[in-house]
C-alpha positions, 0 to 999 in steps of 0.5 A: 885445310891449306894445300901443302903444294900452295905452301911450298910454292909460296915458300919458293917465291918468298923464302918465308917459313912454313908457319909464316906461309900458313899464317899469310894464307889464313889471313888472306883467305887462301888468296895467293897474291894477297898472301905474298903481299902480307909476307912482304909487309911482314918482312919489312916490319921484321927488318925495321925491328932489326935495323939497329942491331949491331953488325960485327960480321960479314963478307966482301963481294968481289967482282972482276971483269972476266975478260978484260980485267979493267973493271973491279968492284968490292962490296962490304956487306955486314951481318950479326954472326959469322954463321950468317956470313957463311949462309948461301942466301947471304953470299948470293945477295952479296954477289948480286950486289957486286954485279949491280954496282959493276953494271949500274954504277950507283954513286951512293948506297941509300938516299939517306947518304946523299947530301941534303944540299945536293937534293936541294940543288936538284929541286932548284934546278927542276923549278928553274927548268919547269917554272914556278908552277911546277907541282910538289908531286912532280918535283918529288917524282923527279927527285925519286928518279934521281934516287933510282939512278944514283942509289944502290938500294933504290935501283931495280935489280938488273936481273929482275926490274920488278924488285929493287936491291933494297927490297931484296935486302929487306926480304933477306933480313926477314928470311935469315932473321938478322940485321944485314946492311951494305956498308960500303963499296968501291968501283974501279974502272980503267980510265974512269974516276973511282966510285967510293960509297959508304953509309953515313955511319961509316963516315 
């Protein structure tokens, strides 16, 4: 019989339901870490199934620098229902996304939003810098580093660099059970160019 305290701990760390936690522990033969991996993989699969569902509701995450008021961010995050838009986990994610944009200055939402011509230019620059013998693996690695620098969903969360914003979003979808997506954001800082990013479907 599965220890109820282990289930409780697994729920606290993953946000998964009791049934999913029991299933994960059963599949992993009560190995806690393996159960966490199982739940993460299951969450990704759930998120993928919901990705095409319509998102007509949502909320705006707004950040204004608390002391000098010279930095402001607005992040639009969409979901399927008004009920979820009022959910505390959803609102906490939106707040954290706005803080991430304020602190890390991403230029795009996801790597899919980066123009293919720009990525091609990166690869040309890498080849020029490193020479004709540069490996495909090294090139892709350096391009991935660019994604982490410029794309909100690829960036490690500034409060916990062990997880990316995209992974946090996937876990939220798995827990809440609705399609959720960041659709656009604006970052304004006095004296700096305004950053405006939106998903390809918005453009």
